[in-house]
N, C-alpha and C positions, 0 to 999 in steps of 0.2 A: 964336676963339669956341669954347666947348666945346659939345657935343652938346645939353646940356640948354638952354642959352641959344638954341641954333639951333632947337630944337622949340618953345620958348615963343615966339620970334619968328615962326615959320612957322605956329603954331597946330596943328602936328602932334601927335598923340598916338597912343601905341601901347598897345593892351590885348590882352594875350594871351587866347586863348580858355580858359575855365575847363576844367581837366583833371580826370578822375576820380582821386581819391586812390589811390595805388598799393595801398594796404591793401584797398581794395574790389575792385580786380582780382584780387589774391591770394586773398581770400576766396571770390570767384566761381570761380576755378580749383580750389580745395580742394573746394568743394561738388561742382562737376561731376566732379572724380575720385572722390569718395565714391559719388556716384550711379551712376557708370559701374561701380565695383567691386561695388555692391550688385546691379547688373543682371546680374552674372555669377553671383551666388549663386542657390541654389534659392528659389523664391518663398515656401516654407514656413519658410524659415530664421528662427530666433527673432531673430537679429541684425538681419535685414531688417525684420521685423515691429517690433521695438523702435525702429529708426532712422527708420522711416516713420511712426510712431504720431503723431497730431496731439494737441495738447493740448486740454483741454476748451474753453478760450477760443477756440482756432482753429476748433474744430467749430462753436461758436456764431456765430462771424464768418462762416463759409461758409454756415451756415443762413440767416442774415440776408441774404447776399449772393444766394443763389439765390431766396429769397423775393422780394427785389426785382426780380430778373430775370425771375420768372415772371408779374409783373402786367402 
């Protein structure tokens, strides 16, 4: 009897736990490395100011979030 038949007879099933995609972990590692490098640069650096700049939509989203928290 092969293992599939045995599992069907036993009612045993195996479901692997979902794993984070590898690209997600790599992306997080790259972002953390970039932040680490930027923290070593002077705070007034144009590069740092540009990289940490929020978009207008991100600013609005933060304002709405903080407005909701202050109620």
